[in-house]
C-alpha positions as CSV (number, residue, x, y, z in Angstrom):
1,M,9.2,25.0,-39.9
2,E,12.9,25.3,-40.9
3,Y,11.7,25.6,-44.6
4,F,9.5,28.6,-43.7
5,V,12.1,30.3,-41.5
6,G,14.4,30.3,-44.5
7,W,12.2,33.1,-45.9
8,G,13.8,35.4,-43.3
9,R,17.4,34.7,-44.3
10,G,17.7,37.4,-47.0
11,G,16.1,38.6,-50.1
12,D,12.9,40.4,-50.5
13,L,10.1,39.2,-48.3
14,P,6.5,39.3,-49.3
15,P,4.3,41.4,-47.0
16,G,3.3,39.4,-43.9
17,Y,6.5,37.4,-43.7
18,E,8.4,39.8,-41.4
19,W,7.9,37.3,-38.5
20,Y,10.2,34.8,-40.3
21,A,12.9,37.4,-40.6
22,S,12.8,38.3,-37.0
23,V,12.7,34.7,-35.8
24,S,15.5,33.5,-38.1
25,Q,17.8,36.0,-36.3
26,N,17.1,34.7,-32.8
27,K,17.7,31.0,-32.3
28,E,16.4,30.9,-28.7
29,E,13.1,32.5,-29.8
30,L,12.9,30.1,-32.7
31,A,13.4,27.1,-30.4
32,K,10.6,28.4,-28.2
33,R,8.2,28.9,-31.1
34,L,8.9,25.6,-32.6
35,K,7.3,23.8,-29.6
36,F,4.2,21.9,-30.5
37,D,2.0,23.7,-27.8
38,Y,3.0,27.1,-29.1
39,L,2.2,26.1,-32.7
40,L,-1.2,24.6,-31.7
41,E,-2.2,27.4,-29.4
42,N,-1.4,30.0,-32.1
43,H,-3.3,28.1,-34.8
44,M,-0.2,27.5,-36.8
45,L,-1.1,23.8,-37.3
46,L,-4.2,21.7,-37.4
47,C,-4.5,19.0,-34.9
48,G,-7.4,17.5,-33.0
49,T,-11.0,16.8,-33.6
50,P,-12.8,17.6,-36.8
51,E,-14.6,20.4,-34.9
52,R,-11.3,22.0,-34.0
53,F,-10.2,21.8,-37.6
54,V,-13.4,23.5,-38.7
55,D,-13.0,26.2,-36.1
56,T,-9.3,26.9,-37.0
57,I,-10.0,26.8,-40.8
58,E,-12.9,29.2,-40.3
59,Q,-10.5,31.7,-38.6
60,Y,-8.2,31.4,-41.6
61,R,-11.2,31.7,-44.0
62,Q,-12.4,34.9,-42.3
63,A,-8.9,36.3,-42.7
64,G,-9.1,35.7,-46.4
65,A,-7.3,32.3,-46.9
66,D,-8.8,30.2,-49.7
67,Q,-6.5,27.2,-49.5
68,I,-5.2,24.9,-46.8
69,I,-2.4,22.5,-47.3
70,M,-2.5,19.4,-45.0
71,G,0.3,17.0,-44.3
72,M,-1.0,13.8,-42.9
73,T,2.0,11.5,-42.8
74,I,4.1,13.4,-40.3
75,G,6.5,11.4,-38.0
76,N,5.7,7.8,-37.2
77,I,1.9,7.9,-37.6
78,P,0.7,4.4,-38.6
79,H,-0.8,4.2,-42.1
80,D,-4.2,3.1,-40.8
81,E,-4.4,6.3,-38.6
82,V,-3.4,8.5,-41.6
83,L,-6.2,6.9,-43.7
84,S,-8.6,7.5,-40.8
85,S,-7.6,11.2,-40.6
86,I,-8.0,11.6,-44.3
87,K,-11.5,10.1,-44.1
88,L,-12.5,12.4,-41.2
89,V,-11.4,15.4,-43.1
90,G,-13.3,14.3,-46.2
91,E,-16.5,13.4,-44.3
92,E,-16.6,16.1,-41.5
93,V,-14.3,19.0,-42.3
94,I,-14.6,19.7,-46.0
95,P,-18.4,19.5,-46.0
96,A,-18.5,22.3,-43.4
97,F,-17.1,24.7,-46.0
98,Q,-19.0,23.4,-49.1
99,D,-21.5,26.2,-49.0
100,A,-19.4,28.8,-47.3
101,P,-19.5,32.2,-49.0
102,A,-16.4,33.9,-50.1
103,V,-14.9,36.4,-47.7
104,A,-13.7,39.8,-49.0
105,V,-10.6,41.1,-47.2
106,S,-9.2,44.5,-47.6
107,L,-5.4,44.8,-47.3
108,T,-5.3,48.6,-47.1
């Protein structure tokens, strides 16, 4: 999260990144928002069952996202559990979007 908050520390921000600027100025707010529950409840990370992944990714897709970056080896997750997660994504999450139509989003 610290990497992304860096966007708010000066320079020109792309549209939609204003949140990072406001949070980078208020350390108490940043600490609150970095809590796992906050990130999960606000769909800022993917965690849980394949069904939850599909639901969350679908929300992003409807908003116009066409790419998702997943980090599977976070913290002290054992290697066999990382492999299991990758397998679940490949078998149950990706196929849910294989035939999904593109979503047109207007930014006007």
